[in-house]
C-alpha positions, 0 to 999 in steps of 0.5 A: 196791949191797948188797941187804940192809943189814948193820945190818938183818941184825944187828938181825934176829939180835938179835931173839928173835922171829926165832929162835922164828919161824925155828925153828917154820918150819924144824921144820914144813918139815923134818917136811913135806919128810921125810914119805915117810921119817917117815910110818909108813903110806900116808896114803891107805890105810885100816886099818879092821880095826885102827883103827876100833872096832865103833861106827865110832870111830877108835882113839887113839894106839898104837905102830903108829899114834902119833897114832891114826886118822882117821874113815876108818881112815887113819893120822893122823900120816901124813896130818898130815905129807903134809897139811903138804906140801900146805898149805906148797906152796899157801902158797909157790906162791900167795905166789910169784904174788902177789910176781911180779905184785904187784911188777911191777904196783906198780913199773910203775904207780909209776914211769910214773905218768899213764895207766899208773898210772891204768889199773893202779890201776883194775884193782886196785880192780876185782879187790879188789872180787871176792868171793873165796870165791864166785869159788873156789866158782864155778870149782870147779863150772865146771872139771871135776875141779879140783885143787890148782892151782886153789887157789893160782892163785886165791889168788895171782890175787886177792891180788896187788892189795894188794901192788901198792898197797904197792909202788907207794907205795914206788916213788913215794917212791923215784923222786924221790930224787937218784940215781934222777933222776940216772940218768934224766938220764944217759940210763939206760933205764926198764928199767935204772932200775927193775931197778938202782936201784928194785928193790934198794930194794924187796927188804926190803918184798917179803920182809917182805910175802911172809913174812906172806903165806905164813901168810895163804895157808896159813890161806886154803887151810885154810879152802877145804879145810874147805869142801870146795874145793881138795884132791881126796880122798883127798889130805890137807891140814890144812884137809881133815883138820879138815873130815873130823873135824867129826862126831867133835869130841866123840868124838875131839877130837884129830882136830880139835886136831892139824891145828888146832895144826899150822896155829897153829904154822905161822902163828905161826912165819911171823908172828913171822918177818915181824915180825922182818924188818919190825923189822930193815929198819925199826926205826922201825916 
């Protein structure tokens, strides 16, 4: 059984939004991956004598510092490129956790039903009631020197319940189909039915959800870094760059505009890609 319908691929290729989204995502990922090559300076090294005026205001774009300097005197371009690596890493890592846990829980709950379904869904309900921001801030205070791992573990750990519900709903539709019933009647094991007959039909749903989730995770990471939770200074992320430039919004608006545009372009790219995938897999949506 093919994992992807050829007709879906054809619809995806004809979607202009898919091209724009893929181009934006590819561009952001390329610049982030090539940060060590493209960065003109060490992103964490301040050049105060060259980049700060006598009033302490960072200079604007120059030949040596193409995007100017940040409030501490560090190269803004270098921090933007390395910050993209951090933001994308959190987005993909958290999404991976969500996909693995959410798909597994939703598949098991929908397939077995009964007390298994009830127990897992009540756990999902409990997790969805947790105040996300308070949990992250509490863990940030409890754990000694928390790092980036805390952000994507908590983001992924508290975000999978929503995906598990969507996967469960899809499995409830699929498990009553003739070929699934026939496989069970012929003595196929539960594991074989789930992996060989149900999972291939969940791929499209999972891919669409995962694509849009990356954008949501990047925004969530940026919000947490803006609040001072997550990336440990002097490491950069787009959210921490916004937080560091807050006091100079009027004097140097580019410091807020540049990372803000980076977040916007990335989120728009992933959202366009996700919508194109959704339209390709389900043209009725």
